[in-house]
PAZA-325175 format. One record per residue (C-alpha): residue number from 1; z, y, x. Coordinates in pm, 1 decimal, always signed. Example, Ala and Ser with C-alpha at 12.3 -4.5 7.8 and 13.67 -1.06 7.14 Angstrom:
! residues 2
+-------+----------+----------+----------+
! timar !        w !        v !        u !
+-------+----------+----------+----------+
!     1 !   +780.0 !   -450.0 !  +1230.0 !
!     2 !   +714.0 !   -106.0 !  +1367.0 !
+-------+----------+----------+----------+
This chain:
! residues 388
+-------+----------+----------+----------+
! timar !        w !        v !        u !
+-------+----------+----------+----------+
!     1 ! +10803.6 !  +6381.1 ! +15826.4 !
!     2 ! +10705.9 !  +6054.5 ! +16012.2 !
!     3 ! +10431.0 !  +6079.1 ! +16286.2 !
!     4 ! +10446.4 !  +6442.7 ! +16415.8 !
!     5 ! +10833.9 !  +6474.9 ! +16406.3 !
!     6 ! +10838.4 !  +6138.5 ! +16583.3 !
!     7 ! +10679.0 !  +6307.1 ! +16888.5 !
!     8 ! +10903.3 !  +6602.0 ! +16861.3 !
!     9 ! +11217.4 !  +6401.4 ! +16873.1 !
!    10 ! +11143.2 !  +6070.2 ! +17032.9 !
!    11 ! +10834.8 !  +5967.5 ! +17250.7 !
!    12 ! +10817.8 !  +6222.7 ! +17532.8 !
!    13 ! +10719.8 !  +6216.0 ! +18093.1 !
!    14 ! +10513.9 !  +6356.6 ! +18414.0 !
!    15 ! +10238.7 !  +6580.9 ! +18642.7 !
!    16 !  +9974.6 !  +6559.9 ! +18903.4 !
!    17 ! +10029.2 !  +6786.6 ! +19202.9 !
!    18 ! +10350.8 !  +6946.0 ! +19119.7 !
!    19 ! +10401.7 !  +7283.8 ! +19322.6 !
!    20 ! +10676.9 !  +7499.9 ! +19176.3 !
!    21 ! +10922.4 !  +7459.8 ! +18890.1 !
!    22 ! +11048.2 !  +7820.8 ! +18774.3 !
!    23 ! +11258.9 !  +7984.3 ! +18515.2 !
!    24 ! +11092.1 !  +8259.0 ! +18327.2 !
!    25 ! +11239.6 !  +8584.0 ! +18167.4 !
!    26 ! +11157.0 !  +8608.7 ! +17797.1 !
!    27 ! +11274.9 !  +8799.9 ! +17495.3 !
!    28 ! +11366.8 !  +8518.9 ! +17248.9 !
!    29 ! +11321.8 !  +8604.4 ! +16879.9 !
!    30 ! +11450.4 !  +8364.7 ! +16609.0 !
!    31 ! +11208.5 !  +8333.6 ! +16316.1 !
!    32 ! +11352.5 !  +8215.6 ! +15976.8 !
!    33 ! +11121.9 !  +8191.8 ! +15676.9 !
!    34 ! +11319.1 !  +8395.6 ! +15392.3 !
!    35 ! +11248.7 !  +8108.9 ! +15135.4 !
!    36 ! +11396.7 !  +7851.2 ! +15352.3 !
!    37 ! +11756.4 !  +7942.2 ! +15229.5 !
!    38 ! +12072.1 !  +7823.8 ! +15389.8 !
!    39 ! +12294.8 !  +7509.6 ! +15387.5 !
!    40 ! +12543.9 !  +7315.6 ! +15589.4 !
!    41 ! +12263.4 !  +7096.8 ! +15736.9 !
!    42 ! +11953.8 !  +7320.7 ! +15703.4 !
!    43 ! +11709.7 !  +7387.1 ! +15604.0 !
!    44 ! +11475.1 !  +7417.1 ! +15919.2 !
!    45 ! +11200.2 !  +7660.8 ! +16012.5 !
!    46 ! +10946.9 !  +7532.9 ! +16263.0 !
!    47 ! +10687.4 !  +7761.1 ! +16422.4 !
!    48 ! +10388.3 !  +7537.6 ! +16510.4 !
!    49 ! +10111.4 !  +7772.4 ! +16664.6 !
!    50 ! +10024.7 !  +8139.6 ! +16711.9 !
!    51 !  +9705.7 !  +8332.4 ! +16720.7 !
!    52 !  +9737.7 !  +8708.8 ! +16764.5 !
!    53 !  +9978.1 !  +8832.7 ! +16512.9 !
!    54 !  +9967.1 !  +8514.8 ! +16289.2 !
!    55 ! +10215.5 !  +8220.8 ! +16311.5 !
!    56 ! +10205.8 !  +7920.7 ! +16116.1 !
!    57 ! +10451.7 !  +7642.6 ! +16073.4 !
!    58 ! +10667.7 !  +7491.2 ! +15801.0 !
!    59 ! +11033.6 !  +7525.4 ! +15662.3 !
!    60 ! +11248.8 !  +7257.5 ! +15485.2 !
!    61 ! +11454.7 !  +6970.6 ! +15566.1 !
!    62 ! +11285.4 !  +6764.3 ! +15849.5 !
!    63 ! +11399.9 !  +6428.2 ! +15917.3 !
!    64 ! +11692.2 !  +6439.7 ! +15683.3 !
!    65 ! +11506.2 !  +6341.5 ! +15356.2 !
!    66 ! +11685.6 !  +6622.0 ! +15165.7 !
!    67 ! +11380.8 !  +6801.6 ! +15035.3 !
!    68 ! +11040.2 !  +6914.5 ! +15018.2 !
!    69 ! +10850.2 !  +7055.0 ! +15321.9 !
!    70 ! +10644.8 !  +7392.9 ! +15278.3 !
!    71 ! +10393.7 !  +7537.5 ! +15515.3 !
!    72 ! +10386.2 !  +7907.6 ! +15614.7 !
!    73 ! +10169.9 !  +8173.3 ! +15746.1 !
!    74 ! +10360.7 !  +8465.1 ! +15907.3 !
!    75 ! +10114.8 !  +8750.9 ! +15945.9 !
!    76 ! +10292.1 !  +9053.2 ! +16122.8 !
!    77 ! +10610.2 !  +9072.7 ! +15909.4 !
!    78 ! +10469.2 !  +8912.8 ! +15602.6 !
!    79 ! +10573.7 !  +8539.9 ! +15511.9 !
!    80 ! +10325.1 !  +8344.1 ! +15295.8 !
!    81 ! +10402.3 !  +7998.1 ! +15158.0 !
!    82 ! +10135.5 !  +7737.6 ! +15192.2 !
!    83 ! +10141.4 !  +7430.1 ! +14958.3 !
!    84 !  +9851.8 !  +7202.8 ! +14952.6 !
!    85 !  +9789.2 !  +7139.8 ! +14581.6 !
!    86 !  +9775.8 !  +6760.6 ! +14632.4 !
!    87 ! +10111.4 !  +6749.2 ! +14833.8 !
!    88 ! +10394.4 !  +6554.8 ! +14689.5 !
!    89 ! +10701.2 !  +6723.1 ! +14564.8 !
!    90 ! +10948.5 !  +6431.3 ! +14639.0 !
!    91 ! +11195.3 !  +6388.2 ! +14946.6 !
!    92 ! +11022.7 !  +6401.1 ! +15281.4 !
!    93 ! +10688.2 !  +6511.0 ! +15120.4 !
!    94 ! +10518.4 !  +6846.6 ! +15119.5 !
!    95 ! +10303.4 !  +7058.4 ! +15352.3 !
!    96 ! +10298.4 !  +7153.8 ! +15732.0 !
!    97 ! +10072.0 !  +7416.7 ! +15865.5 !
!    98 ! +10003.4 !  +7325.8 ! +16240.7 !
!    99 !  +9705.3 !  +7540.6 ! +16360.5 !
!   100 !  +9543.2 !  +7864.7 ! +16296.6 !
!   101 !  +9205.9 !  +8016.0 ! +16405.2 !
!   102 !  +9106.3 !  +8332.6 ! +16246.3 !
!   103 !  +9142.3 !  +8279.5 ! +15850.3 !
!   104 !  +9122.1 !  +7890.4 ! +15900.5 !
!   105 !  +9458.3 !  +7701.1 ! +15900.1 !
!   106 !  +9462.0 !  +7333.5 ! +15966.3 !
!   107 !  +9775.5 !  +7088.2 ! +15918.6 !
!   108 !  +9872.6 !  +6803.8 ! +15705.4 !
!   109 ! +10044.6 !  +6692.9 ! +15382.7 !
!   110 ! +10221.8 !  +6408.3 ! +15244.4 !
!   111 ! +10130.6 !  +6311.3 ! +14893.5 !
!   112 ! +10336.4 !  +6159.8 ! +14609.7 !
!   113 ! +10284.7 !  +5816.3 ! +14757.2 !
!   114 ! +10405.2 !  +5911.4 ! +15100.3 !
!   115 ! +10070.4 !  +5901.6 ! +15258.9 !
!   116 !  +9981.7 !  +6166.2 ! +15527.5 !
!   117 !  +9656.3 !  +6352.4 ! +15504.3 !
!   118 !  +9504.4 !  +6626.4 ! +15711.7 !
!   119 !  +9382.0 !  +6951.3 ! +15551.4 !
!   120 !  +9188.3 !  +7266.3 ! +15623.4 !
!   121 !  +9290.7 !  +7577.8 ! +15433.5 !
!   122 !  +9054.0 !  +7882.5 ! +15408.7 !
!   123 !  +9135.8 !  +8158.6 ! +15170.2 !
!   124 !  +9217.0 !  +7981.1 ! +14836.0 !
!   125 !  +9017.1 !  +7658.9 ! +14948.0 !
!   126 !  +9211.4 !  +7340.6 ! +15034.0 !
!   127 !  +8996.7 !  +7054.8 ! +15200.1 !
!   128 !  +9146.5 !  +6719.4 ! +15257.1 !
!   129 !  +9078.9 !  +6554.2 ! +15599.9 !
!   130 !  +9105.6 !  +6176.2 ! +15627.2 !
!   131 !  +8986.3 !  +5994.3 ! +15930.1 !
!   132 !  +8785.9 !  +5700.6 ! +15793.3 !
!   133 !  +8970.2 !  +5459.7 ! +16027.1 !
!   134 !  +9321.6 !  +5588.1 ! +15916.4 !
!   135 !  +9550.5 !  +5344.8 ! +15737.1 !
!   136 !  +9610.1 !  +5513.0 ! +15401.0 !
!   137 !  +9970.3 !  +5398.0 ! +15353.1 !
!   138 ! +10305.1 !  +5564.9 ! +15423.2 !
!   139 ! +10308.7 !  +5425.6 ! +15771.0 !
!   140 !  +9957.7 !  +5548.6 ! +15849.7 !
!   141 !  +9740.3 !  +5852.8 ! +15773.2 !
!   142 !  +9581.4 !  +6156.7 ! +15939.3 !
!   143 !  +9753.3 !  +6450.6 ! +16095.3 !
!   144 !  +9523.9 !  +6753.0 ! +16171.2 !
!   145 !  +9688.5 !  +7010.2 ! +16426.8 !
!   146 !  +9436.8 !  +7216.8 ! +16611.1 !
!   147 !  +9154.1 !  +7432.0 ! +16491.8 !
!   148 !  +8892.4 !  +7609.5 ! +16718.0 !
!   149 !  +8565.4 !  +7745.7 ! +16558.1 !
!   150 !  +8424.2 !  +7458.2 ! +16372.9 !
!   151 !  +8642.1 !  +7194.2 ! +16552.2 !
!   152 !  +8963.8 !  +7027.6 ! +16427.3 !
!   153 !  +9183.2 !  +6800.1 ! +16659.2 !
!   154 !  +9467.8 !  +6561.3 ! +16557.0 !
!   155 !  +9550.0 !  +6194.1 ! +16537.7 !
!   156 !  +9538.5 !  +5918.7 ! +16283.5 !
!   157 !  +9736.6 !  +5602.2 ! +16270.1 !
!   158 !  +9589.9 !  +5265.2 ! +16205.7 !
!   159 !  +9718.3 !  +4950.8 ! +16006.5 !
!   160 !  +9874.5 !  +4808.1 ! +16310.6 !
!   161 ! +10079.7 !  +5135.2 ! +16362.0 !
!   162 !  +9879.6 !  +5245.2 ! +16663.6 !
!   163 !  +9793.5 !  +5620.5 ! +16686.1 !
!   164 !  +9453.8 !  +5758.1 ! +16802.3 !
!   165 !  +9338.1 !  +6106.5 ! +16865.0 !
!   166 !  +9041.9 !  +6247.3 ! +16698.2 !
!   167 !  +8801.1 !  +6535.0 ! +16707.5 !
!   168 !  +8637.6 !  +6629.2 ! +16375.2 !
!   169 !  +8345.6 !  +6859.6 ! +16353.2 !
!   170 !  +8311.8 !  +7084.1 ! +16034.3 !
!   171 !  +7950.8 !  +7140.6 ! +16119.4 !
!   172 !  +7833.8 !  +6777.2 ! +16117.6 !
!   173 !  +8131.3 !  +6606.7 ! +15952.6 !
!   174 !  +8149.1 !  +6362.8 ! +16249.2 !
!   175 !  +8473.4 !  +6201.4 ! +16353.1 !
!   176 !  +8515.5 !  +6097.4 ! +16710.5 !
!   177 !  +8813.3 !  +5883.7 ! +16827.0 !
!   178 !  +9001.8 !  +5995.1 ! +17137.8 !
!   179 !  +9200.2 !  +5725.2 ! +17314.8 !
!   180 !  +9348.8 !  +5793.1 ! +17642.8 !
!   181 !  +9265.4 !  +5532.3 ! +17896.4 !
!   182 !  +9618.7 !  +5454.6 ! +17975.3 !
!   183 !  +9765.9 !  +5462.2 ! +17622.5 !
!   184 !  +9954.9 !  +5162.3 ! +17493.3 !
!   185 !  +9808.0 !  +4961.1 ! +17216.1 !
!   186 ! +10143.9 !  +4837.2 ! +17046.3 !
!   187 ! +10295.5 !  +4976.2 ! +16722.7 !
!   188 ! +10439.2 !  +5318.9 ! +16784.9 !
!   189 ! +10230.0 !  +5368.9 ! +17095.5 !
!   190 !  +9868.0 !  +5528.9 ! +17124.0 !
!   191 !  +9720.7 !  +5879.2 ! +17167.5 !
!   192 !  +9836.2 !  +6207.1 ! +17002.0 !
!   193 !  +9574.7 !  +6475.1 ! +17033.3 !
!   194 !  +9717.0 !  +6815.7 ! +16932.3 !
!   195 !  +9568.3 !  +7174.4 ! +16990.5 !
!   196 !  +9254.7 !  +7277.6 ! +17178.6 !
!   197 !  +9103.5 !  +7591.3 ! +17331.7 !
!   198 !  +8781.5 !  +7644.6 ! +17516.1 !
!   199 !  +8650.1 !  +7292.9 ! +17512.8 !
!   200 !  +8998.9 !  +7132.6 ! +17608.7 !
!   201 !  +9226.0 !  +6935.2 ! +17395.2 !
!   202 !  +9597.4 !  +6881.8 ! +17496.6 !
!   203 !  +9824.9 !  +6619.2 ! +17389.9 !
!   204 ! +10021.5 !  +6311.1 ! +17485.3 !
!   205 !  +9997.9 !  +5945.8 ! +17481.3 !
!   206 ! +10259.2 !  +5670.2 ! +17481.8 !
!   207 ! +10209.0 !  +5399.8 ! +17738.0 !
!   208 ! +10306.3 !  +5022.9 ! +17708.0 !
!   209 ! +10646.0 !  +5099.7 ! +17851.4 !
!   210 ! +10709.9 !  +5362.3 ! +17573.1 !
!   211 ! +10696.9 !  +5665.6 ! +17807.2 !
!   212 ! +10509.4 !  +5968.5 ! +17694.7 !
!   213 ! +10258.2 !  +6149.7 ! +17919.2 !
!   214 ! +10087.5 !  +6474.4 ! +17883.5 !
!   215 !  +9703.9 !  +6505.5 ! +17899.0 !
!   216 !  +9407.5 !  +6762.6 ! +17899.4 !
!   217 !  +9073.6 !  +6617.9 ! +17769.7 !
!   218 !  +8757.4 !  +6790.8 ! +17841.9 !
!   219 !  +8529.6 !  +6753.1 ! +17545.1 !
!   220 !  +8193.5 !  +6828.7 ! +17730.6 !
!   221 !  +8263.9 !  +6623.3 ! +18031.8 !
!   222 !  +8466.9 !  +6344.5 ! +17840.6 !
!   223 !  +8735.1 !  +6375.9 ! +18101.2 !
!   224 !  +9097.1 !  +6283.3 ! +18093.9 !
!   225 !  +9356.5 !  +6437.0 ! +18311.5 !
!   226 !  +9707.3 !  +6314.1 ! +18302.1 !
!   227 ! +10017.5 !  +6519.3 ! +18382.7 !
!   228 ! +10398.8 !  +6458.2 ! +18394.8 !
!   229 ! +10675.6 !  +6745.6 ! +18404.9 !
!   230 ! +10858.2 !  +6688.8 ! +18740.0 !
!   231 ! +11203.7 !  +6690.0 ! +18563.1 !
!   232 ! +11095.6 !  +6450.6 ! +18282.6 !
!   233 ! +11286.4 !  +6120.2 ! +18242.9 !
!   234 ! +11118.3 !  +5789.2 ! +18313.1 !
!   235 ! +11281.0 !  +5562.5 ! +18055.8 !
!   236 ! +11129.1 !  +5449.5 ! +17722.2 !
!   237 ! +11138.2 !  +5729.8 ! +17476.9 !
!   238 ! +11145.6 !  +5998.4 ! +17746.4 !
!   239 ! +10867.3 !  +6179.4 ! +17919.8 !
!   240 ! +10630.4 !  +6478.1 ! +17858.6 !
!   241 ! +10442.3 !  +6595.2 ! +17550.6 !
!   242 ! +10180.9 !  +6870.8 ! +17553.7 !
!   243 ! +10132.6 !  +7062.4 ! +17231.1 !
!   244 !  +9910.6 !  +7373.8 ! +17280.4 !
!   245 !  +9673.2 !  +7537.0 ! +17519.3 !
!   246 !  +9556.4 !  +7898.5 ! +17573.6 !
!   247 !  +9307.9 !  +7946.3 ! +17859.0 !
!   248 !  +9462.6 !  +7756.9 ! +18144.9 !
!   249 !  +9816.4 !  +7776.5 ! +18025.9 !
!   250 !  +9960.3 !  +7467.0 ! +17846.3 !
!   251 ! +10306.4 !  +7449.8 ! +17652.4 !
!   252 ! +10507.8 !  +7151.5 ! +17543.5 !
!   253 ! +10823.9 !  +6977.0 ! +17600.0 !
!   254 ! +10977.8 !  +6721.8 ! +17818.4 !
!   255 ! +11277.1 !  +6495.3 ! +17785.8 !
!   256 ! +11505.3 !  +6453.7 ! +18062.3 !
!   257 ! +11710.6 !  +6159.1 ! +18182.9 !
!   258 ! +12000.3 !  +6273.2 ! +17961.4 !
!   259 ! +11766.7 !  +6289.8 ! +17666.5 !
!   260 ! +11766.2 !  +6676.3 ! +17630.0 !
!   261 ! +11463.5 !  +6854.3 ! +17546.7 !
!   262 ! +11316.8 !  +7134.3 ! +17746.4 !
!   263 ! +11015.8 !  +7346.4 ! +17667.9 !
!   264 ! +10770.7 !  +7403.2 ! +17943.3 !
!   265 ! +10472.7 !  +7627.5 ! +18046.6 !
!   266 ! +10214.5 !  +7478.5 ! +18292.5 !
!   267 !  +9922.4 !  +7656.3 ! +18430.5 !
!   268 !  +9787.6 !  +7371.6 ! +18632.4 !
!   269 !  +9995.0 !  +7439.7 ! +18944.8 !
!   270 ! +10338.7 !  +7589.0 ! +18828.5 !
!   271 ! +10572.2 !  +7444.0 ! +18596.6 !
!   272 ! +10804.2 !  +7693.0 ! +18425.6 !
!   273 ! +11100.4 !  +7581.1 ! +18215.9 !
!   274 ! +11164.2 !  +7728.6 ! +17873.4 !
!   275 ! +11508.5 !  +7704.3 ! +17743.9 !
!   276 ! +11588.4 !  +7913.1 ! +17427.6 !
!   277 ! +11946.2 !  +8059.7 ! +17500.1 !
!   278 ! +12059.5 !  +7936.3 ! +17172.1 !
!   279 ! +11947.9 !  +7583.0 ! +17205.9 !
!   280 ! +12222.3 !  +7313.1 ! +17219.0 !
!   281 ! +12255.7 !  +6941.0 ! +17201.0 !
!   282 ! +12214.9 !  +6863.5 ! +16824.9 !
!   283 ! +12427.2 !  +6637.5 ! +16600.9 !
!   284 ! +12128.1 !  +6411.7 ! +16568.0 !
!   285 ! +12154.3 !  +6304.2 ! +16925.9 !
!   286 ! +11870.5 !  +6518.9 ! +17061.8 !
!   287 ! +11896.0 !  +6896.4 ! +17122.2 !
!   288 ! +11719.8 !  +7154.1 ! +17323.7 !
!   289 ! +11388.1 !  +7351.8 ! +17309.0 !
!   290 ! +11031.4 !  +7255.8 ! +17213.2 !
!   291 ! +10737.6 !  +7468.2 ! +17301.9 !
!   292 ! +10475.6 !  +7409.1 ! +17027.0 !
!   293 ! +10215.2 !  +7696.4 ! +17043.8 !
!   294 ! +10081.9 !  +7972.0 ! +17289.5 !
!   295 !  +9831.4 !  +8250.3 ! +17261.2 !
!   296 !  +9787.8 !  +8467.5 ! +17565.9 !
!   297 ! +10148.0 !  +8491.5 ! +17679.1 !
!   298 ! +10325.3 !  +8459.1 ! +17357.8 !
!   299 ! +10499.7 !  +8113.1 ! +17293.1 !
!   300 ! +10636.3 !  +7983.5 ! +16957.2 !
!   301 ! +10818.0 !  +7662.9 ! +16893.6 !
!   302 ! +11188.4 !  +7539.3 ! +16785.4 !
!   303 ! +11525.3 !  +7523.3 ! +16931.5 !
!   304 ! +11783.7 !  +7288.8 ! +16805.6 !
!   305 ! +12138.5 !  +7415.8 ! +16758.5 !
!   306 ! +12467.4 !  +7210.3 ! +16772.7 !
!   307 ! +12441.6 !  +7170.8 ! +16395.4 !
!   308 ! +12111.4 !  +6991.5 ! +16421.5 !
!   309 ! +11907.6 !  +7253.3 ! +16239.0 !
!   310 ! +11575.4 !  +7335.6 ! +16380.9 !
!   311 ! +11516.9 !  +7709.6 ! +16432.8 !
!   312 ! +11169.4 !  +7873.1 ! +16499.4 !
!   313 ! +11139.7 !  +8114.6 ! +16794.2 !
!   314 ! +10895.8 !  +8350.4 ! +16940.5 !
!   315 ! +10924.8 !  +8397.6 ! +17312.1 !
!   316 ! +10770.7 !  +8715.8 ! +17456.8 !
!   317 ! +10761.2 !  +8728.6 ! +17836.9 !
!   318 ! +10915.2 !  +9040.7 ! +18012.2 !
!   319 ! +10646.7 !  +9199.8 ! +18239.1 !
!   320 ! +10730.3 !  +9323.3 ! +18586.1 !
!   321 ! +10592.4 !  +9658.0 ! +18730.3 !
!   322 ! +10399.3 !  +9660.4 ! +19052.7 !
!   323 ! +10322.1 !  +9984.7 ! +19266.0 !
!   324 ! +10059.5 !  +9987.2 ! +19522.9 !
!   325 !  +9946.0 ! +10285.6 ! +19739.3 !
!   326 !  +9592.9 ! +10367.2 ! +19862.4 !
!   327 !  +9563.3 ! +10693.4 ! +20063.5 !
!   328 !  +9712.1 ! +10970.4 ! +19845.7 !
!   329 !  +9709.2 ! +10786.4 ! +19515.7 !
!   330 !  +9946.5 ! +10531.0 ! +19360.9 !
!   331 !  +9856.1 ! +10252.9 ! +19119.0 !
!   332 ! +10126.8 ! +10149.4 ! +18870.8 !
!   333 ! +10044.0 !  +9817.1 ! +18717.2 !
!   334 ! +10171.7 !  +9540.8 ! +18470.4 !
!   335 ! +10028.2 !  +9231.8 ! +18316.9 !
!   336 !  +9793.7 !  +9287.6 ! +18014.3 !
!   337 !  +9860.0 !  +8987.9 ! +17777.2 !
!   338 !  +9641.3 !  +9113.2 ! +17490.5 !
!   339 !  +9886.8 !  +9051.5 ! +17222.9 !
!   340 ! +10087.6 !  +9283.6 ! +17005.0 !
!   341 ! +10390.4 !  +9087.2 ! +17037.7 !
!   342 ! +10433.0 !  +9181.9 ! +17396.7 !
!   343 ! +10332.5 !  +9561.0 ! +17371.2 !
!   344 ! +10501.4 !  +9760.4 ! +17639.0 !
!   345 ! +10481.3 ! +10140.6 ! +17706.8 !
!   346 ! +10488.5 ! +10292.6 ! +18051.7 !
!   347 ! +10754.5 ! +10562.4 ! +18087.0 !
!   348 ! +10847.5 ! +10799.5 ! +18378.5 !
!   349 ! +11111.0 ! +11051.1 ! +18495.6 !
!   350 ! +11155.3 ! +11250.7 ! +18806.9 !
!   351 ! +11546.1 ! +11174.8 ! +18805.2 !
!   352 ! +11718.8 ! +10856.0 ! +18729.2 !
!   353 ! +12041.8 ! +11033.0 ! +18631.4 !
!   354 ! +11845.5 ! +11186.9 ! +18337.6 !
!   355 ! +11792.4 ! +11013.0 ! +17989.5 !
!   356 ! +11461.2 ! +11196.2 ! +17963.9 !
!   357 ! +11194.9 ! +10936.9 ! +17994.0 !
!   358 ! +10859.4 ! +11038.2 ! +17888.7 !
!   359 ! +10549.7 ! +10816.8 ! +17816.6 !
!   360 ! +10313.4 ! +10829.5 ! +18114.7 !
!   361 !  +9999.9 ! +10795.4 ! +17900.2 !
!   362 !  +9638.7 ! +10736.2 ! +18031.7 !
!   363 !  +9672.3 ! +10372.1 ! +18137.9 !
!   364 !  +9378.8 ! +10148.6 ! +18141.4 !
!   365 !  +9320.7 !  +9776.4 ! +18179.3 !
!   366 !  +9097.8 !  +9554.9 ! +18375.7 !
!   367 !  +9145.3 !  +9254.4 ! +18153.8 !
!   368 !  +9431.2 !  +9111.0 ! +18367.9 !
!   369 !  +9657.2 !  +9410.7 ! +18420.6 !
!   370 !  +9734.1 !  +9756.5 ! +18263.5 !
!   371 !  +9738.7 ! +10018.9 ! +18530.9 !
!   372 !  +9776.1 ! +10384.3 ! +18570.0 !
!   373 !  +9633.1 ! +10564.2 ! +18891.4 !
!   374 !  +9808.6 ! +10888.3 ! +18987.6 !
!   375 !  +9828.7 ! +11125.1 ! +19282.1 !
!   376 ! +10112.1 ! +11061.9 ! +19515.2 !
!   377 ! +10394.7 ! +11296.7 ! +19372.4 !
!   378 ! +10553.8 ! +11532.3 ! +19625.9 !
!   379 ! +10892.1 ! +11431.3 ! +19504.1 !
!   380 ! +11052.8 ! +11146.6 ! +19327.2 !
!   381 ! +10885.0 ! +10983.2 ! +19029.1 !
!   382 ! +11047.1 ! +10676.0 ! +18856.8 !
!   383 ! +10870.8 ! +10431.4 ! +18617.0 !
!   384 ! +10988.0 ! +10189.5 ! +18355.1 !
!   385 ! +10843.4 !  +9975.6 ! +18082.8 !
!   386 ! +10986.4 ! +10021.8 ! +17729.0 !
!   387 ! +10909.6 !  +9792.2 ! +17448.2 !
!   388 ! +10855.4 !  +9972.3 ! +17104.5 !
+-------+----------+----------+----------+
């Protein structure tokens, strides 16, 4: 579906002060909408964003013109299909859910004429969002992606084929155009605002040379910060794309010099590469991993298999235990990510040769770490984390 998938598979480069590039340890779970069905070349499932136990995205045949796209909401284990009533039912038409905040879902649909429109879905109500500067033709339109409170972010494409970011206020019905200072002004170039959190919007812009760069835009300060993944390629069509932000953590993808896609997690100082172990170069010429959404420490996105099919994933980080001693007491701690996707239970045993591990119980948290304070044992005591 034209504009957004163009960013996933084509335009992608760079960063400010790069300190560390790391490889994280995650539990990777493949997510497949049960209504997506099966086929020799699809269909695909894309996970676009996550908020608590809610994940939104779309399923269907992306980029292959083989069918209709449907949005979805995955709440816990319950899959709900989301079809905007104004969406077309022809090839390369349909609905894509891109952002979720509470009971509000933002995204875009393609109508029967091939024009892209943003939407806000709340309960049973669908509201169409068309930036007044968007070209209402199949080559233009409005793509809504992020929602945070009463603000919606995304981008529109004008009659010249240039994309511009936007911030839309539900409270005032005001549209604000966001153009990165270094964005190109030619067809297929411009600014692509994605998701937002805490007054910051992330996205990417394509420069005059066709290279993509990630950015953070501070709404209050009206400040633009550019960043480039250190391993991103620097040729036209390569680079860095940021898709989502949670606190200070940003996720996205970079396309390397060999045109392979890699997800990334960037916290303003450290770059972590995110490669789903099932990702392979695809039959469409581009393969790899794309991180699209983050909430706390949970990350969602897609990986591309050798058959060219897009597969949704949920990546849950594996926490590490730390033990510190103070006088005659011990503190056992591990990260508190505040998401049920990453719930771990502390267990203990006095003998590593035993299979009898029992829950420790009584753990607290300080907002950053879970911890358990105990009196220093006279003998051995071993701890582990078990995911339920």
